[in-house]
C-alpha positions in Angstrom: 5.1 89.2 151.8 6.6 86.9 154.4 8.3 88.1 157.6 11.5 86.3 156.4 11.7 88.3 153.2 11.0 91.5 155.0 13.8 90.8 157.3 16.3 89.8 154.6 15.5 92.8 152.3 17.2 95.6 154.3 20.1 93.3 155.1 20.7 92.5 151.4 20.6 96.2 150.5 23.0 97.0 153.3 25.4 94.3 152.1 25.3 95.7 148.6 25.9 99.2 149.8 28.8 98.0 151.9 30.3 96.2 149.0 30.0 99.2 146.8 31.6 101.4 149.4 34.6 99.0 149.5 34.9 98.9 145.7 34.7 102.6 145.3 36.8 103.4 148.3 39.7 105.8 148.8 42.4 103.0 148.7 40.9 101.6 145.5 41.1 105.1 144.0 44.8 105.3 145.1 45.4 102.0 143.4 43.9 103.2 140.2 45.9 106.4 140.3 49.1 104.3 140.7 48.1 102.2 137.8 47.7 105.4 135.7 51.2 106.5 136.8 52.6 103.1 135.9 51.1 103.1 132.4 52.3 106.7 131.7 55.8 105.8 132.9 56.3 102.7 130.9 54.3 103.4 127.7 57.5 104.5 125.9 59.8 101.8 127.4 58.9 98.8 125.3 62.2 98.2 123.4 64.5 97.3 126.3 67.8 95.8 124.9 67.5 92.8 127.3 63.9 92.0 126.3 64.8 90.0 123.2 67.2 87.6 124.9 64.6 86.9 127.6 62.0 86.5 124.9 64.1 84.1 122.9 65.0 82.0 125.9 61.4 81.8 126.9 60.4 80.7 123.4 63.1 78.0 123.5 61.8 76.7 126.8 58.2 76.9 125.7 58.7 75.1 122.4 61.3 72.4 123.4 60.1 71.8 127.0 63.8 71.9 128.1 65.9 74.5 129.9 69.1 75.4 128.0 72.3 75.0 129.9 74.6 75.8 127.0 74.8 78.9 124.8 72.7 78.3 121.6 72.7 81.9 120.3 76.3 82.8 119.4 78.8 81.1 117.2 81.9 82.4 119.1 81.3 80.6 122.4 81.1 77.1 120.9 78.1 76.1 123.2 79.8 77.3 126.3 77.9 76.3 129.5 75.3 78.9 130.7 73.2 79.2 133.8 69.4 79.6 133.3 68.9 81.6 136.4 65.8 83.4 135.2 64.1 80.6 133.2 60.7 80.8 134.8 60.3 84.5 134.4 61.5 84.3 130.8 58.9 81.7 130.1 56.2 83.9 131.6 57.4 86.8 129.4 57.2 84.6 126.3 53.7 83.4 127.4 52.6 87.1 127.3 54.1 87.4 123.8 52.5 84.2 122.6 49.1 85.3 123.8 49.2 88.8 122.4 52.4 89.6 120.5 53.8 93.1 121.2 50.4 94.0 122.8 50.7 91.1 125.2 54.2 92.1 126.2 53.2 95.7 126.7 50.2 94.6 128.8 52.6 92.4 130.8 54.8 95.5 131.5 51.9 97.7 132.5 50.4 95.0 134.8 53.8 94.2 136.4 54.6 97.9 136.9 51.1 98.6 138.4 51.4 95.6 140.6 54.7 96.8 142.0 53.4 100.3 142.8 50.1 99.0 144.3 51.9 96.3 146.3 54.3 99.0 147.5 51.4 101.1 148.6 49.8 98.1 150.4 53.1 97.4 152.2 53.5 101.0 153.3 49.9 101.0 154.6 50.5 97.7 156.4 53.6 99.1 158.1 52.2 102.6 158.9 48.5 102.0 159.4 47.8 105.2 157.5 46.3 104.9 154.0 46.9 108.5 153.2 50.6 108.7 154.2 51.2 105.5 152.3 50.5 107.2 149.0 53.7 109.2 149.6 55.5 105.9 150.1 54.1 104.5 146.9 55.3 107.6 145.1 58.8 107.0 146.6 58.7 103.4 145.3 57.7 104.7 141.8 60.4 107.4 141.7 63.3 105.0 142.4 61.7 102.2 140.3 61.9 104.4 137.2 65.5 103.3 137.0 64.4 99.8 136.0 60.7 99.5 135.0 61.0 97.4 131.8 60.1 93.9 130.5 62.7 92.0 132.5 62.6 89.2 135.1 63.5 91.7 137.8 60.0 92.9 137.8 58.8 89.6 139.1 61.7 89.5 141.5 61.0 92.9 143.1 57.3 92.1 143.3 58.2 89.0 145.3 60.5 91.1 147.5 57.5 93.3 148.5 55.5 90.1 149.2 58.4 88.9 151.5 58.5 92.2 153.4 54.8 92.0 154.0 55.1 88.4 155.3 58.0 89.3 157.6 55.9 92.3 159.0 52.8 90.2 159.5 54.8 87.4 161.2 56.6 89.9 163.4 53.6 91.9 164.5 50.7 89.5 164.2 50.6 85.8 163.8 54.0 84.0 163.4 52.3 81.5 161.1 52.7 84.1 158.3 56.4 83.1 158.3 55.6 79.7 156.9 54.5 81.2 153.6 58.2 82.1 153.0 59.4 78.6 151.7 56.9 78.5 148.8 57.7 82.1 148.0 61.4 81.4 147.8 60.8 78.2 145.7 59.1 80.5 143.1 61.6 83.3 143.6 64.8 81.3 143.0 63.6 80.3 139.5 62.6 83.9 138.5 65.3 86.3 139.6 68.5 86.6 141.6 67.0 89.1 144.0 66.0 86.0 146.2 69.5 86.4 147.7 68.6 89.8 149.0 65.4 88.3 150.4 67.4 85.7 152.3 69.7 88.4 153.7 66.7 90.5 155.0 65.1 87.5 156.6 68.3 86.6 158.4 68.8 90.2 159.6 65.3 90.1 161.1 66.0 86.8 162.8 69.3 88.1 164.3 67.7 91.3 165.6 64.9 89.2 167.2 67.5 88.2 169.9 68.8 91.8 170.5 67.6 94.1 173.3 68.2 97.8 172.6 66.1 100.7 173.8 67.6 104.2 173.7 66.8 107.6 172.4 67.0 106.7 168.7 67.1 102.9 168.3 64.8 100.1 169.4 65.0 96.3 169.3 62.9 94.1 171.6 63.6 90.4 171.9 60.8 88.2 170.5 59.1 85.5 172.4 60.7 82.1 171.8 57.7 80.8 169.8 57.9 83.6 167.3 61.7 83.2 166.9 61.4 79.5 166.4 58.7 80.0 163.7 61.0 82.3 161.7 64.0 80.0 162.1 62.0 77.0 160.9 60.6 79.1 158.0 64.1 80.1 157.0 65.3 76.5 157.1 62.4 75.5 154.9 63.3 78.4 152.6 66.9 77.3 152.2 65.6 73.8 151.3 63.1 75.3 148.9 65.9 77.1 147.0 67.1 73.6 145.8 63.8 73.3 143.8 65.5 74.5 140.7 66.8 72.8 137.5 70.5 73.5 138.3 70.8 73.1 142.0 73.4 74.8 144.1 75.1 76.6 141.2 71.9 78.7 140.7 71.7 79.5 144.4 75.2 80.8 144.4 75.0 82.7 141.1 73.7 86.1 142.5 76.6 86.2 145.0 79.0 85.5 142.2 77.5 88.1 139.9 77.6 90.9 142.5 81.1 89.8 143.7 82.6 90.1 140.3 81.0 92.0 137.5 81.4 90.8 134.0 83.3 93.1 131.6 80.1 93.7 129.6 78.1 94.5 132.7 80.7 96.8 134.2 80.5 99.0 131.0 76.7 99.4 131.3 75.6 102.6 133.0 73.0 100.9 135.2 75.7 98.8 136.8 77.9 101.9 137.5 78.2 103.4 141.0 75.7 106.1 141.8 76.8 109.6 141.0 75.6 112.7 142.8 74.8 114.2 139.4 71.9 111.7 139.2 68.6 113.2 140.5 67.8 109.9 142.1 71.0 110.2 144.2 69.8 113.5 145.6 66.4 111.9 146.3 68.1 109.0 148.1 70.0 111.5 150.3 66.7 113.4 150.9 64.9 110.2 152.0 67.7 109.3 154.4 67.9 112.8 155.8 64.1 112.9 156.3 64.2 109.6 158.2 67.0 110.9 160.4 65.2 114.2 161.1 61.9 112.5 161.9 63.7 110.3 164.4 65.5 113.2 166.0 62.8 116.0 165.9 59.8 113.9 166.5 61.6 111.7 169.0 60.6 108.6 167.1 62.6 105.4 167.4 64.0 103.4 164.5 63.8 99.7 164.7 67.2 98.0 164.5 66.2 95.8 161.6 65.0 98.9 159.8 68.4 100.6 160.3 70.1 97.5 158.9 67.7 97.3 156.0 68.4 100.9 155.1 72.2 100.4 155.4 72.0 97.4 153.0 69.7 99.2 150.5 71.9 102.3 150.5 75.1 100.3 150.0 73.5 98.4 147.1 72.2 101.6 145.4 75.5 103.4 145.9 77.4 100.4 144.3 75.0 99.9 141.3 72.5 102.5 140.0 70.0 99.8 139.0 69.6 98.8 142.7 68.0 102.1 143.4 64.9 100.1 142.7 65.6 98.1 145.8 66.3 101.2 147.9 62.8 102.6 147.1 61.1 99.3 148.1 63.0 99.1 151.5 63.0 102.7 152.4 59.4 103.7 151.6 57.7 101.6 154.4 60.1 102.9 157.0 59.5 106.5 155.9 55.7 106.0 156.1 55.8 104.5 159.5 57.7 107.5 160.8 55.2 109.8 159.0 52.1 107.9 160.2 51.0 110.5 162.7 51.6 113.6 160.6 48.3 113.1 158.6 45.0 111.9 159.8 44.3 108.4 158.6 41.5 107.3 156.2 38.2 106.7 157.9 35.9 104.3 155.9 32.8 105.8 157.6 33.5 109.2 156.1 34.5 108.0 152.7 32.7 109.4 149.6 32.0 106.5 147.2 30.4 108.6 144.4 33.3 111.0 143.8 35.7 108.0 144.2 33.7 106.1 141.5 33.9 109.0 139.1 37.7 109.4 139.6 38.2 105.6 139.4 36.4 105.6 136.1 38.5 108.5 134.7 41.7 106.7 135.8 40.8 103.5 134.1 39.8 105.5 131.0 43.2 107.2 131.0 44.9 103.8 131.3 43.0 102.6 128.2 43.8 105.8 126.2 47.5 105.9 127.2 48.1 102.3 126.3 50.3 102.4 123.1 48.9 101.2 119.8 50.5 98.4 117.8 51.9 100.9 115.4 53.5 102.8 118.3 55.0 99.6 119.7 56.5 98.7 116.3 57.9 102.2 115.9 59.6 101.9 119.3 61.2 98.7 118.3 62.3 100.2 115.0 63.8 103.2 116.8 65.8 101.1 119.3 66.7 98.0 117.3 68.3 97.3 113.9 64.9 96.3 112.3 65.6 97.6 108.8 69.1 96.3 108.8 67.9 92.8 109.6 65.4 93.1 106.8 68.3 93.9 104.5 70.3 90.9 105.6 67.3 88.6 104.9 66.5 90.2 101.6 70.0 90.1 100.3 70.8 86.6 101.7 74.0 87.7 103.5 75.8 84.7 104.8 78.9 83.7 106.7 80.2 84.7 110.1 78.6 87.9 111.3 80.2 90.5 113.7 77.7 92.7 115.5 77.8 95.4 118.2 76.9 93.8 121.5 73.8 96.0 122.3 72.2 94.7 119.1 72.9 91.1 119.9 69.7 90.5 121.8 67.5 91.7 119.0 69.5 89.7 116.4 69.0 86.5 118.5 65.3 87.1 118.4 64.8 88.5 114.9 67.6 86.7 112.9 68.0 83.3 114.5 69.6 81.9 111.3 72.5 84.2 111.9 74.2 83.4 115.1 75.6 86.4 116.8 79.2 87.3 117.6 78.3 88.8 121.0 75.2 89.9 122.9 74.3 91.3 126.3 74.9 88.1 128.4 78.2 88.6 130.1 79.2 85.2 131.5 79.7 83.1 128.3 81.6 85.9 126.5 83.8 86.8 129.5 84.7 83.3 130.2 85.7 82.6 126.6 87.6 85.8 126.2 85.2 87.2 123.5 84.3 90.3 125.5 87.9 91.4 125.9 88.7 90.7 122.2 85.6 92.6 121.0 86.3 95.5 123.3 89.8 95.8 122.1 88.6 95.7 118.5 85.7 98.1 118.9 87.9 100.7 120.7 90.8 100.3 118.3 93.2 99.1 121.1 94.4 96.4 118.7 94.8 96.2 114.9 91.2 95.6 113.7 92.4 93.1 111.1 93.5 90.6 113.8 90.0 89.9 115.0 88.4 90.0 111.5 91.0 87.6 110.1 91.0 85.3 113.2 87.2 84.6 112.9 86.8 85.0 109.2 84.2 87.7 109.4 82.0 87.9 106.3 80.0 91.0 107.3 79.6 93.5 110.1 76.4 94.9 111.5 77.4 98.0 113.5 75.8 100.9 115.3 75.9 104.1 113.3 78.1 105.8 115.9 80.6 103.0 116.3 84.3 104.1 115.7 84.7 101.1 113.4 82.3 102.6 110.9 85.1 105.1 110.1 87.8 102.5 109.9 86.3 99.7 107.9 85.9 101.8 104.7 89.7 102.4 104.8 90.5 98.7 105.0 91.0 96.7 101.7 88.2 94.4 100.8 85.5 96.0 103.0 82.6 98.0 101.5 79.5 99.7 102.9 76.4 98.0 101.5 73.7 99.4 103.8 73.2 102.4 106.0 70.3 104.1 107.9 70.0 106.5 110.8 70.7 103.7 113.2 72.8 100.9 111.7 75.4 100.2 109.0 76.4 97.0 107.3 79.9 96.3 105.8 80.7 93.2 103.7 84.0 91.6 102.9 84.8 90.8 99.3 
C-alpha cells in the first residue's frame, strides 16, 4: 500500500464521521421534531374555504398563461376588475395539485408548515446563538401560527418574512453585503403575498434606528458605521424598484395598504379579521410573551434594542387589530425572546453531541410524519365534511340550470367544482363590495329586506344554502319555492 493511500485513509474516515455527526446532530433532530409537530397540526386542516379560489385561479393562470384582471367566476359582478395580488403563490399551489391531486396539496401544506417552523428555529438560533433555547422560540412561532396554517399564499409570504429577518440580522451584525439579497427577495414576495408591505416597514424601521444613539437601563440603539447604513439604504432603494416587477404595477404595491386601511364587508364579518379578544387563549399567550420580555429586561438587566421594541409594537398592534396576524406576532417576537433567554440554558456543543441516539430519534420522527400523513380517503372525507360536495353532485346529476344563489362561504368550492355554474358571491371581498353585491346579499341572508326583492331582481332559479342559514326556514314559505335536496350540510331550493 502506498504512503499516499495510508495518509488519505484516516482523513477520509474522519470526514465521513464528521459528516455523519452533522447529519445526525441535535439541530437536525430539532428540525425533524418540528416537522412532526407541523404534520400533526395540519393533517386535519385540508379543506380551507379559501383554498378553492386560489386553486382555481392558479389553474386558470397555468392553462391560459395569462393572469386574470377581471372577475371570471361570478355572474353578478359582470367581469368587474380584480387585482391578482397573489398570482404566483396561487400558481405554485395549483402546481402541487397538478403533480399529485389532493395528496400534492397536502404535501405542499406539510412542507410549507414545516419550513416555517424550521426557519423560525433557525432565525431564533441566529439571533440568540443558543440552539437549545431556540427550540422554545420555534414552539412560540408554532403556537401563534396555528391561527393560519392552511393552504394559502400567506404561507409563502410568512416564510419570506422569516428570510428577510435573517438577512437584516446578518447584514446588521456581520457583513452588510447580506442586505443586497433583499431586492430579489422583494421581487418574489410582491407577487406572492401582501405581507411584503410589512417587510418594507420593518426594513425602514431598522434603517431609521441605525442613526439613533440610545444607551440607558432598558433600551439600546447604537449608530451604525456609514458603510453599513449606505448598504441598507441602497438595498431598500433596490427593493422598492424590485416591487415594480409585477404584472399590475403600482396598484399591486398599494393593495395591502388599501386592504388593511379599509376592510371589505365580507372580510370584516370573518372571525380571523376580527380584533383579538381576551377570551382567545392566544391573546393570553401574547400577553405572557410580552410580560416575559419585560421581566427579562428588568430582572436580568438586559437591554432591548430599539428596533426590537418597534418590531414588537408593530406586531402587537397588528395582532390586536386582526386575529389572523397573530401569525406575524409569533415570527417577530420569538427571536427577541430567545435572545433575552440565551444565557439561561447552556448552548449546544457539537463536540459533546450524541449522533447515535439522535439518529434513532430522527428515524422515529420521520416515521411518525409518514404515518400521520392523511390518506386520500381521509382528504376526500375532509372536503366532503367542509364543502357542499354531495350538493354539487346533485346539481350536476339533475342538470339544474339558470342563475344560482349560494352562500358566500361555499362560493370558493363552487368556483372549483362547478365551473359551469357561475356563483352569486364568494370569499373575495373587493369585486362584490365595489358592485354592491355584498351588501345586498347580507341584507337578504339576514332578512333585513324582503327576500323576494333580491330573488326577483336577479331572476334566481335555484338556491344552494348552508343547512343553518336563516333563509332555509323562509324559502319553503314563499310561493313557487320548493326543497329538492337536503343533507347534513347543504340544502337546495328551486323556483317553479
